[in-house]
N, C-alpha and C positions, 0 to 999 in steps of 0.2 A: 352368339351361341350361349347353351345355355350353361354348358360345362366349362370351366377353362381351368381348373388340372385336379382334375380327380387321381389318386392314385390307386391303382389295380396289385394286390399282391398273387403271386403265384409260386408256383412249384417247380421248379427247373423240369422242364420234358413235359411239363402240365399245360392245357387248355385255357385261349382267355377271350372275350367280347370285348372287342372296345370299340366303340359307342360317340357318335356327336351329335345333337340335336342344334335345330336350326328353327326358327320358328317360322318358317317359309319351306315352297320344297322344295329339295336340295338337289339341283337339278347336273350335279355335278359334284365328286368329292374323291382324297385322295387321301392316302395316310405315305407321310415319311417316319420311319425309324430311326434309333439313335444311332443307328449305322450311315446315316445317307440313304440307304434304297428307296427307293419311293415306288407307291401299288399304286395306282390308278383302280379305282372300284369302281366297274362300269360291271355292272349286270350281268352275273354269274361268270366273274371275273374269277381266277386263281392263278396263284405262284407259285415255287417249288414247290411240283406235283401236290398241290392242292392242298399244303401244311399250311397257305395263308390263303383265304377265300371271300370273296363279295359276303358279306352277311346282308340278306333281305331281311329291313323290321315295320318301317313305314317311312310313308313317302319322305316325312323328316325326317330321317338320319339315316349319319352316314356312318357305318359300322362293318368289323371285319375283325375274320373268325382264325383264330392265329392253331394250330393242335402245334404237338412238342416243341414248344417252348424253346428259343437257343439262348445260350450266355449273352451271345453277342445281341440281343432282343431288349436289355433288360435296360431300365432307361427309360428317355421323353420320348412318345409318338407324335409326329404333329397332323393333325386333321385338317383338313383344309373345305370349305363347302360352295361348293358356286349356287347363289340363289339371283330372283330377282328381285327386287325393289319395290319401292307403291313406284317407282314412274319407271318402270320399264329396265333397268339401267342392270348388267351383271353386276355383282355383288360380293366377294369371296372373306369369307368368315374362318378364321384359322382358332382353333383350336387346341389345347393340351392335353393327352394324360398320362400320368407318370407309369411304368410297367417296374414293382418290383420283384427281384427273380431271388425264394429262397432255398435254401439248399434243402 
């Protein structure tokens, strides 16, 4: 993964984009929030009434857009990206993004 531990600072109620990038095409991708909620980022996925949405960037990115960020989403988000390696085997890369809420 290109990103290991990025920190994103956001105001409570604000919006952010969390992104993990990999060297190969991302075949699947998911985020886990600090409270343990899992969000599978299939194309056009949306959760919590559209507050959490899959974001289409490019084929090597796994991204989620969050609007009206909540207190319980402060902390470490983990992204898991599934790729195929040079031997055509599936591999999962894991990255972490620290979300820091400021009042």
